[in-house]
N, C-alpha and C positions, 0 to 999 in steps of 0.2 A: 504493500500500500504506500509505503514511504517513497519508493521509486516512482510510482504513478503520480503522486502529488508533486514531486520535485520536477519531473519531466513536464507535467502539465503547467506548472507555474512558470518554468523557463520559457515554454513556447507562448504562453499568454503574455509574458513580459516582452518577448521578442516581437509579438504581433503589435503590441502597443508602441514599441520603439520604431517599428517600420514606418509608421505614419506620424508619430509625434515628433521624432527627431527632424525630419525634413520641414515640418511646420515650424519647429523652433528656429531652424536656420532662416526660414523666410521671414519670421517675425523679428528676429534679431537684425537681419539685413535691412528690413523696412524701417525698424526703429533707429538704426544707426544712420541711415541716409536722411530720414525725416527730422531727426533731432528730438530731444526731449527736455522738458522744463525741469524735471527732477533728476534725470540721469540714473534712475533706478532700473537696473537690469531685470528686476522681477516683473516689470510691466510686460515686456515682450514674451517672457516665459509664460506668464498667466494668459496672455493673448493667444499663444500657441495652444495652450490647454483648451481655451474656449473654442478655437477653430477645430481642434481634435474632437471635442464633444459635439460641436455643430455638425461635423461630418457623420456623426451617429444620429443626426436629426433631433438631438436633445434641445428642447425649447429653453429660452432665457427670459428672465424677468428684468426689465430695465428701469432704472430711475434716471430720467433724463434731466437736462439742465433746467434751471428755474424758468418758469413761464410755460413749461410743457407738462402735460399730465404724464403719469407713469405709463410706460409702454411695455412691449414684449417683442420677442423675436422668435416666432414659431414657423414662419415661412422660410424654410431652409432648403438649400439645393439638394435634391434627391441624388443627383449625379455624384456628389461628394461621398456618398455612402459606399461607392464601389471600392474606395481605397482601404478603409478598415475591413470591408468584406473580404477582399483579396488577402489582406494581412492575416486575418483570423483563419481563413481557409488554408493558408500556407502553414500556419502554426499547428492547426489541427492535423493536417496530413503528416507533419513531422512527428507530432506526438503519437499518432496512430502507428507510424512506422516503427517507433521505438517500443511502444507498449503492445502492439498487435491486439489492441482491445478498443474497437471503435466507440463502444458505449462509454467506457471509462474515460477515454481521451476526450470525447465530446463533453461529458459532464463536468470534468474538472477544468478543462481549458475555458469553457464558457463561464464557469463559476469564478475562476481567478480573473479572467478578463473583465467580467462585470464588476467584481469587487474593486479592481484597480480604477475602472472608470468612475465608480461611485465615490471612491476616495478622492479622485481628481476633481470631481464636481463639488465636493464639500470644501476642499482646501483652496480652490481657485475663486471662491466667491469674493466679491468686492462690494463696496458700498453701492455702486451704480449698476453693476452687472452680476446677476446671480443665476447660474444654471439651475434648472429644476431638478432638485435632488431626488424627489419622489418618482419622477418619470424617467430619470437616467437609467436605473437598472432595467426597467421594462423595455425601453427602446434598444438598449445595448444587448439585452438577451435576445430580442427579436432578430437583430442583425447577426449576432453571433450564431444563433441556432440555424438561421437560413444559410450561413456560410459553411456549416458542418454537415449539411444534409446531402445524401447521395441522390442526385436528380435523375439517375439512370434506372431506377427501380420501376417496376411495372405500374405501381400506384401513381407515379408521376407521368408516365408515358400517355395515360389517358387524357391528360390536359394539353398534350402537345399541339393538337389542332387548334384549340381555343387560344392557347398562348401565342402561337405563331401568327394566327389570324389577327389577334389584337395588336401584336407588334407591327404587322403590316398596316393596320389602321392608324397606328401612331406614326408610322412612316409617311402615310398620306397626309396626315395633319402637319407634320414637319415640313413636307414639301410645299404645302400651301402657305405655311408661315414664311418659308424662304422666298416664295414668289411675291408675297405681300411686302417683304423687306425690300425687294428690288423695285416694286411699284411705288413704294413710299420712300425712295432713297433720299429725297430732299429733307424729309423729316428726320431720318437717321443721321444725315449730315449735320443738321441743326443741333441735334442732341449731342453729337460728338464735339461740336464747338463749345457748347455750354459746359461740358464736363471738364475738358482739358486736364486729364489726369497725369500727364507727363509720361516718360518712357517706362519707368518701373511700375508706376500706378496703372498705366495703360495695359501692361502685360498681366498684372494681377486682376485688373478689372475684366479683361477678356477671358481669363481662365474662369473667373467667377460666373460670367455669363454662360460659358460652355457647361459649367456644372449645373446651372439652372435649366438647361435645355430639356431634361425630362419633365420638369414642372411646366415649362412652356408648351411642350408637346401634348401633355395631358390636358392643359387648358385649351389647346387647339382641338383635341378630340371632343371635349365637352362643348366647345363652341359649334363644331360641325353637327353635333347631334341635338343641338337646340337648347341644352341646359345652360350653356354659357359659363362665364366666370366673372369674378369681381376684381376691382382694382381700387378698393377703398370703400369707406362707408357710403352707403346709398348708391352704389354703382352696380351695373349689370351690363355685360357685353355679350350679346348673342345675335344670331342672324335676324331676329325679330325686334331686338331691343338694343339701344345704344345710349345708355345712361352712364356718362363718364364725366368726371371733373378734370382736374389737372393730373398729369402723369409724372412719375419720377423720371429724372434724366438718365434713363437706361437705354442703351442703343437698341436692344432687341425689341423694346416696346414701340419702336417705330413701325413695327409690323401690325400694330393695332388697326382694326378697320375704321374707316372714316364715314361709313354709311351702313345702312341695313342691307343684308343680303339674304332674303328669305329663300331664294332658290338653292342655297347651300344645304337646306334641310333635306334635299334629295339624298344626301349622304347617309341618312337614316337607313337607306336600303342596304348599306354595307353591314351593319350589325345584324339586321334581319337575315341577310344571306348567310352570315357567319353562324348564327344560332341554328338556322334551318339546315345547313349542311352538316353541322355537328350532330343534330338530332337524326338526320337521315343516315349518317354514318353509324350511329348507335342502333337505329332500327334495322339496318341492313345486317348488322352483326348478330343481333338478338331478335328472336321471333316472339317470345312469350311476353305478355303484357307486363307482368311483375318485373321481369329482368329489364325490359325497356325503361320502365319508370325508375327503377333503382339506379341503373347506369347513368341515365340522364341527370337525375338529381345529384348523384355522387360526383359527377363531373362538373355540374354548373354551380352548385353551392360553394365549393372551395374557390372557384374562379371569381365569383361575386364577392366573397369575403376578402380575397387578395386585392380586388379592385377597390373595395372599401378602404383597405389599409393604405394603398397608394394614393387614393383620392384624399384621404386624411392628411397624408404627408405633403400633398401637392397644394395645400391651402393653409392659411393661418394669418398671423399678424406680422406686419413689416414695420417694426420700430414703434410707431405711434398708433393710438386708437383710431385716428383718422384713416389709417391704412389697415383697417380690419373690417371685413375680411379681404384678403388678397388671394387670388387663385380660384380653385374650384371648390364646390361644396362636397363634403365627404359622402353624401348620400345620393345626389342627383344622378351622377353617371352610373353607379351600380343599379339605381332604380330603373333607369332606361333599359339596361340589359336584362334585369329581372322581369320587367313588364313584357319585353319582347319574348323572353323564354317562356313565360306563363302563357301568352297567347299562342305561341308555336306549339307548346305542349298540349294546350286545350284542343286546338284544331287537329293536331297530328296524332294524339294518343287517346285523350279522354272522350271526345265526341264520337270517333269511330267505335270505341268500346261501348259507349252508350247506345249507339245505333244498332250494333250487333246484339246487345242485350234486349232491346225492344223487339227486334225481329225474331229473336229466339223465343221470346215470351209469346208473341203473336202466333208463331208456328205451333206452340204447345196448345194454345187455345183452339 
């Protein structure tokens, strides 16, 4: 047991170092080039820990400058989670190679990694910025467990079609966002002039926008399917609605629509086609009613649950209460897929079953 604990702790610590050390270098470099009024090197180290926690999508509570209400930062870049995810996966594989015990390696690597993240969240708190200590272990455990799962098992292969189809839908939304950026190039150019981040700031700002691309892509999917997304208090941007106030000086927001586009609701045919094809695939494989129902529900419910989680991470508060909510709603996008699946299942499975039952009863009479 002692060897298991030691190896698991070493790999958990290594996984932390793989992402935290580069962030510390970036924070120290930015601090040294920008200058500091206090000259306290603990400031960039604490900032690196905040960035590391932020890459796990841990929300922050902010006490802003006088004249502003207290804020929060829960709208975080989903793309940043790939770095700790890969680091944890690497640590888990190494621990598993040493121990040849996947369950033990997973349990203790996840436990130690979560414990280190929680300790970091407690120790890095300041007067103005406080990571959410209660949500830290929950979010870190979610990312750590997802990094240690074997996705080649049969239970995951049944989601392959839905997953790949949804990724294709995200790709379509991203392509439309890119086209919109080109069409609104003058707006993008104006935003770039306003920001003027400098060379180092420009590089970091570009990386940050790239990490936010999954959030933007999910917002694009939500827009195309009609549920839309928000960009602050009292705003809603959808093909049928364009309620928007001022926008932050972020280049990628130059892709925002400047008019209503109701014809884009035709893209609702894509999720309808995805769900229908997935159901047809299940019906082709299974002939019995109970098996068809079971396989459809077992496939769809986890997919919708994962969509709820990603929708939750793709929305939140951006610094001030005026920028709440930003992004998509946690329930609207899953509700659209759930409604489509319900209607498809109703017409494809339950109504034919009901018709057969009625005909059988009439024949008996």
